[in-house]
Every structure is written in C-alpha cells, then in structure tokens.
C-alpha positions, 0 to 999 in steps of 0.5 A: 517506500511506496504510499498513496491513498487506497485505490491509487494503484500501489499494488500494481506498481509495487509488483512492477518495482519488484520485477525491475529491482529484484527487491522484495516487497515488505507489507506489514499485513503479509508480515503479520500473517507470516508471524501468526503462521510461524507462531513466533513470540512477536506473532503471538503478541500480535495475535492477541491484539488482532483477535481483540480487534485492536491495532497492533502496537508500533513496537511489535510492527517494528520488531517484525520489520527488524527481523524481516530485514535480516533475511538474505533477500533483504540485504540489497534493499526492500520495498516498503508498501503501506508502512510507515503510516505515521511520523511516529512509525517513520521515526522508529523505522529510521532507527533500524533502516535507511530510507532512500526514496519515498514514492507518493502516488498522487490521485485526487479524492474524487478520482479515487471515489470514482475508481472504487465505487465503480468496481464490480466483480464477477463472482464466477471468475473473480474478474474485476470490471469497472462501470466506466473504465472496464465495462463488463460484457452485456452477457454477464452484467446481471451477475456482477456484484459490488463489494459492500465497502465499495461505497462512497461513504466508506471510501471517503471515510478511508480517505479522511483517515489516510489524509489525517495520518499520511499528509504529515508523513509526506511533509516529513519525508519531503523536508528530508528531500526523499519524497518523489511525487508521481501523477497517479491519474496517468495510465498504469504503464505511464505511472510505472514509467514515471516512477522508474524514471524518477528513481533512476534520476536520484 
C-alpha cells in the first residue's frame, strides 16, 4: 500500500514499484471509472453518488476492490494507491485482503505547498515545469499556465483533510508493524531506491 500527501510523488513511485514487482496498481479512481464503463451493478450504484457530487460509500468501494482482487493479474499481490483513506476503510479491507507493507512517503507541508504552487504547464505541449525546480525556457514562459487549484489556500485545505484522515491511519498501521516511512524530500531516484531497499528488507 502506498500513501502520502498530495504532491508527495506517489504516482511516480507507484509506476516504479509496478515495474519492479509486476504487481498491478489498484487505484479506487481507476476502478470507479472502469465500473462506470462496464455498467456493472456496483458501477451503477457508484454512478448515482458521483452524479450527485457525493462520496461513494465504503461498502461499494470495498465491493469493487473485492471484485478486482479476483482478477488473474492480482493473484500474486497488488499495490493499493490512495486506499484506504480512513481506519474504517482499513478495517473493511482487512476482511478481504492481507496487507503486507504500508509505504508512507513523508514530505513536510511547506515543501508540498512549494512543489504544488510552483507548478506551471505549457498548454501547447502539456509539459509540466516548476518555477524553482524545473524552470521553463525563457521563450515559452509567457504562455505557461497555473492550474486554478494549485494555489496555497487550496493546497493547505487538501493537506488539512489529508492529515485529519490519514494520520490516525498511519498510527493504526504502525501499531501493526506494517508502516514503512520514506523520506520524500530526496531525489525521485533516491526515494524509489529507499522504498525498494526497505521492502526487500522485510
């Protein structure tokens, strides 16, 4: 299982873990989209909540995960990305799957704010730049755009919600001896190397 605050680099590290372990990545967002496309019963139930702008209830999410774990590519394990988010979800997950390791990418809030607020996108190429870490060429600076929600107020609100939901979950898994803390302020390669090293040592 992989978790960390928004902007911690989970997506990048998830791709690397999948490459190295051949375990499929399971994201609840991807599962919901797939269920909607398939038009399954759970997908139809989820759709009614999503169209109303409400959170999809835990029992539907757990149902989707239970179905996903029965697919052949999941028989040797999976990588959960962004799930569970609460202790209640973790308790339900424990009824249908055994969690071996929980990787927490640790990045201080101020660093997350700097990472996200500094992001800029080139609308012509889709390339992402950063005012501090990956400056764009002078010739294209005028056309760069900042996503509307990449502002400090929004980012701090997302972090507040993350801490309220996830801090208790981290302690819950730590008490079970499953939590692996990784320093997310290192380079992308070093974060990945630390994750693999700590997983291999278990």
